N, C-alpha and C positions, 0 to 999 in steps of 0.2 A: 750483450753480455758480459757480465762482471769482470773486471780483471782479477784472475784467478792467480796471487799471490802467495807466498807462504805467510806472510804478516794476515793476511786474510784468512786465510785455511787455518792459523793459529786461534784466530777470533772466533771462529765458529765451534771448536772444538770442546768438550765438557771439563776437561782438566788437563793437566801438563801429562800425565801418564797417556792419554789417549793420543796426544800430539807424539809421544813418543814412539809409541807402539805403530802408530800408523806411518810413520816416517822409515819405523823397522820393517814392516811389510815390503815398501819398497827396496830397501838395500837390500834384503834377503831374496829379492827376486820371485814374490809370492804371487804376482799377479799374471796369471795365465792369459789372460785377454785383455785389451783395452782398447774400446770403442767411442767414437761418437758418432750421433745421428747426422745425417745429412745438412740439414741446416745448422749443427754443431751447437744447439740450446742443449743436448742431453749427453751428458758423458758416462759410458757404463761399462761394466768389465765382469771379470771373475776372478776370483780370490781364493785360494788353496785353504782351505780351513784346516783346523787343528786336528779335526778326525777325517771321517772318509768324506766327508760332505764338503763341496765347494759354494761360496757363497757371490752374492750375484749385488754387490754396491751399486748406486746408481745417484747421480745427482743432476736436476732438471732446472734450467736457468730461462725456461720461458717465460717466466716474469722474474727479471734480473735482479730486484733490491729484494723478492724474496724467493730464493732457490729451495726446491725440496728433494731433500736427501733422503733414500731409503736404502735398505738391505736386508738380504733374505735370513740372516745371523739372528740369535735368538738373543743378542747384548740388550741389556736393558740401556744403555748409553746412547744420548743421542746426539750428534751423529757418533756413530760406532767407528772402532777403528779401520774398518774396511773401506768406509768413506771415504774417510780421512788420507787412506792410502792412494786413493783414488785420485784425489784433488790432487795429494803431493807429486804424483807421478806426471798430471799433467803441468804443473807448474815448476816441475824439474826438467820438462823437456820429452818426455817420454814419449814415444810413438803410439797415437791414437789414429785406428783406421776408421773408417766410415763403415756403419753396417746400419742395418734396418732395427728399429729399437724393437725388444721382444714383446709378445702379444700381452704378457700379463701386466708389463710397465706401461705399455700404449694404452690399456683399457684405465688403468688406475691414473694417466693423466689424462685422459678423456674427462673423467670425473672430476678432476681438479679444475679443469677450463673450465667446465659447466661453472663450476661454483664461483671461479672467479667472475666470469660474465654477468654471473647474478647480481655478484658485489658491485661490479663498475655500472651495471644499470641501477642500481638503487642509489649508489654516487649519482650518477646522472641526473636524475630526477629528485635530487636533493635530500635524499632519505638518510639523514645524519642520524648516527646514532644514537639512542637516547641512555639516560642515566637509568641504572635499575630503578623501577618505583620502590618509595619508602612507605613503609609500614608506620603512617606517624604516630598510632597509638603504641606501638611497641618501641620506636623511637622517644615517645616522651618516656617510657617507663626509665628507658636506658640512659636518656638524661638527667633524669631525677637519680637514677642509683650513682650515677657519676658525682653530682652533686655531693651525694650522703658520703661517698669515698672519699671525698678531698676534704670534707670536715674531719673525717676519720685522720686522715694523712695529718691534716693542719695541726690536729690536738698531738700527734706523737712527735712533729717538728717542733712546737712550740714547748713539749716538757724535754727533748734533749738539749736545747737552746737553754731553759730554764735550770737545770738542773747540770748544766755544763759537760764539756765532752770527757773532760777528763774524769768525770767520775763511772763511764761507762762500764760494768763488768759485764760478765757472761749472760745475766739474767736478761740484762737490756739489749745486749746482739742478737738474743735468741727473741726477745718483742719483734725488734727490729724485723727480722727474718721471718716472723708470724702476720706483720703487716705487709711483707713484699708478697704473700700469698694472697692475704686481703683484698689487695689491689684490682688482683685479676676477677676475685668475683665480683668486683665495682666497675667491671669493663675497663679498667684504667691501663691499661698495656704499658703507655708512657710513663707515668706514675712509678709503676712497677719496676719498668727499667730502671729511673735515677734513684730507685729507691734503694734498690741492689746495688747501684754504683756507690751509693753513700756507704752502705754497709761492706763494699770491699775495700772503700778508702779505709774506711776508722778499723779494719782486720790489717793493714800495713805494719811491719816490725817498726817502721820508723815514724815512732809518733808524733813528733814534731812536724815531719812533713806531711802525716797524714792529718793534723788537726788543722794545717793550713789549707789543704785541698778539700777538707771537708766542709771548710768554712764556706768557701766557693760552692762547692755542691749544695750546702744549706740555701745559698742566695738561690741557685737556681730554683730549687723545688719550692721557696718561698714565692715566688716570681709566678711560677707555675699553677699553684694554689691559688694565689689573688687573680691573674688574669683568668684562669681556667674557671675559677666560680662567677665572675663578670661574665665571661662569656656564655656559661650555660646558662647562667639567669634569663640574659637577653635573648638565647635562641628559643628558650621555650615560652617567652613573650611573644615570640613570631610566630604566626599562624601557619607559615610554609616551613617553620623551622631551618633555613637555608644555612648551607655549609657557608663556611667564610672561607674562602678562597684570595685573599689578601695578604693572609699572615698565616705563619705556622703552627698556631694553637692548636688546630685540628690534628695535626701529628703528633703535636705533646701529648695531648688527649688520647691519643692510639687509632685516630681514625687512618686506615690505607686509600689514597687516592686511587680511584679507578680510572682507565685512560678517557673513559666516555664522560666522567665527570670533569675532568680535565678541558678536554673539549668544550662541551658544553658551558663553560665558562671562558671560553677564547683562549685558553693557555697554549698555544699551538703558534708553532712558526712552520711553514711550508718551505720546503727546497733549501733547508739548511746544509752549510758545508762546516765541519767541524774538525779541529785538528788535535789530537790527543797529547798533552805536554808531558803528563805524568800521570803514574798509577801506582795505588797505595792498596796494601792488601794485611788485614788484622783480623786477629782474635776480640770479640768485643764479649768478656765475659759477664756483663750486665747485661747486653742483650740477650746471651748465650746464643750467639750467632758470631760466621764469618761475615767481615765486611769488606766487599770490593769497589775501592773508588777510583774513578778515572776523573782527571781533571782535565778539561777540553775548551778549547777558544772558539769563539763564532766567530766567522767572517767576516759577514756585515757590520755586527755590532763589537765585537774585541771583547764580548762578556767570557767570562771563566765559569764554566759549569762544571755539574760534578753527575758523573753515572755513580749510580750506588747501587749494590746487588747485596741482599743479606741472605744467608746462607746458614739456616738453624744448625746447630750442633749436629740436632739427632737424624736431619737429613741431604749434611752438605755432601756425601758420597754421590748421593744421587742426584745432584743440581750441577747445572753447567757450571765452572768457573772462571769469572773473568780473567781478564791479563793485558798485559801491554798490549798497545795498538799503535804501529807506527805508520800506516797511512793516512791518506785523507779520505773521511766517512763523508759520502754525499747521502742527505737524510731528505727523504720525501715528507716525513712528517713530524717536527721534533714537539715531544710533549713537555710542556714546562712546570713545576710543582712550584706552590705558594713559597716564597721566602725572599731574601734581599740578596746579599753579596754570593755568589757560589751559589745559586739557586739549583736544585736536583733538576735534569732531563732525565728523558728517556726516549727511545726511540724502537719499534719494531723492526723495521725494514732499513736498509744501506748498501749503496753500492760504493765502491772503495777505488782509489787510485794513488798512486806514488806521491810523496810531499815533494814537490819541487822549490828550486831556490825562490822562484817569487812567490811562493806559499809564506817561507820564511820571510820575506821581505814584509808580506801583509803584518805577519804576525810581529813582526819587531815593531812595526809602525803602531801596534796598538799596546803598546808598552809607555805605563804610566812615566813623565818625566820628572815630576815633580814630587819628592817624598814628603814635601810637607801636607801636600793635598793628599798623598795617597796614605799618610798617616791618621790623618784626620778623619778620612773614611773609613779606617780601621777603628778607631776609636770610638766613632759613631756608633759603630754595629756593636761596639764589645759593653756599650752601656746597656744594651738590653741582654738582660742574662739568659733569655730564651732564643738569642742567635747564636750561630755556630760562631766555639769560642776559637775557632783556628781560621779563620778567613784567608784564601791565597788571593794573591795579585801577582802581575806582570810586572816587571819593573824594567825600565832603565839605567845599566849600568856604566856609568863614566868611568868608574875606576874600582879596585878593590885594595884594600891593605888592612893594617895592624891599626886599631885605635890606641888610646893613652896606655890601657888597660892589657893590651897584648892579643886583644881578642879582633878577630877578622870584621871588617866593617866594608859597606858598600857606600858609595858617595854617588850623587847625581853632579849635573852641568853647575848646579850652584854650589856645588861643595858641601850640604846637607848628608849626612850621615846615618846610617843604620845598621846595628851591631846586627850580627850572625851568631845563632847558636842553635842547638840541635834541641828542636822542640817537639819532635815528633821520635817514635822509639827505635828508630831506625837513624844513626848516625851518619850527616853528608859533609858537615862542614869539614873533616880532616880530610877529605877528598880534595878539596880544592888545594892543596898543596901540589897535588900531582900533575895538575893543568899548567899548560905555559900561558906566557904574561898575556899573548893575545887572546887567550879565550877568555879573560878574566876582566877586558874593559874593552867598552864601545860596544857591549853585548845588550842582549836582555835576560833578564832572570825571573823564575817563578819561584816567588816564594811563599812561604806559610807562616804566619803571625802567630804569636800567642804574648798573652800578659803575663808575666811571670809574678806570681801571688806572692813569693816570698822575698822578690826582691823589687816589684813593682816597676819594672822596666819592661817595654815593648822589646821583643826580641823577631829575628826571623829568621827560616830554615831555607836554604837554598834546595830546592826540588830538581828544575832542571837549568840550564843555559842555552839560549837559542843565539846563534851566531849566523852570520852571512851565508855560511852552507850546511849546517848540521844543528840538530837538537841533542843536546848532551843530558841525557837523563841519570840524575844521579841518586835517583830511587826507581824501583821497578815494582 
């Protein structure tokens, strides 16, 4: 059975309000009965409802890495506050007595077990899930439409550059917004997002800063147009019109990777162990979505991965909100998206265990010791406009102090330094002054890089500090 800790329960909750409400049920003593099955694989109970009816929440751990949670309440959230309360009660040491699983719940369990048996049988027979069949005729029309859309976008970008950003007026801003809508008609959701991002940059009140970042955004879009047209032309000439699983161009053009597609290209790891080192959540007005991003380190390789969840503004209330995760995740199958540094990963199932000092040791051992090599790797990535412009790395920190300009800087064993600055929307550098000296030397630091377009310098923002006995998160 999975180790049921508060951290693990938090990770299952749809949002922070559900966590608070679930914990509140336990504090208010709303649970009338708390039981477990004879084999302790099922937790179930009775919780007093707000009306005259009581609710029966349950959590079935027959398949530990894929627990099934149910409740008789009408809530649209999953899992609901009653199931979360049941789990918090268990994690908090409440008394659960053995009892027979209710008949209706037992019937549902039996159906689920049969489905799981069929899946296991198919897996044993080598029946791997197959990607959805593609209608080549429809796909060809879509690719041709995308090429046409990139031509339209290219004309707009060239026009903006030729006329100069300083000449933009309300009419030009309106024309950009019209093109944003058009990109959707051409199946170019990626281009639509980036054009909307350009419009947001240009609408900034700080015109000098706006023009600086607009130039960078125009470079990104120009690269996307150039590489996109070359890619689509080549793909149309391919009889199989295969996906490009080695670069991020498919995502830039708007393709949403399916897990079966990733598996068919061998982009999976089995039996991975991950520890989350930092978590960021922000609103992306260009995507019209909330973005939940976790940075994780993989034990065997030391790679820093990203888990990303997009929650569209219109549906955010109905989707589970990701959050910080403080335990170690044991993942049966880790799906890897195409990419370079900090490639996106995803997993559907996991069990967890507390992070130990041994875990902290292997995490620290994966930290890069040479800043010269680290900076070279970052700069090589930044040369590609379509790469992530804010790569994250784990660095060994020999010491930290102030540079000649009075700014914080970290140094490696050879004395080479990297300046620290707040490149993300939430500041963390000011927090360093509150940490004792022993937390700032001989440690590992997870940092986010950014090439400042205004100064031309490479800065790093501290996200987390890993010592011999703890992970100090500067962002949650």
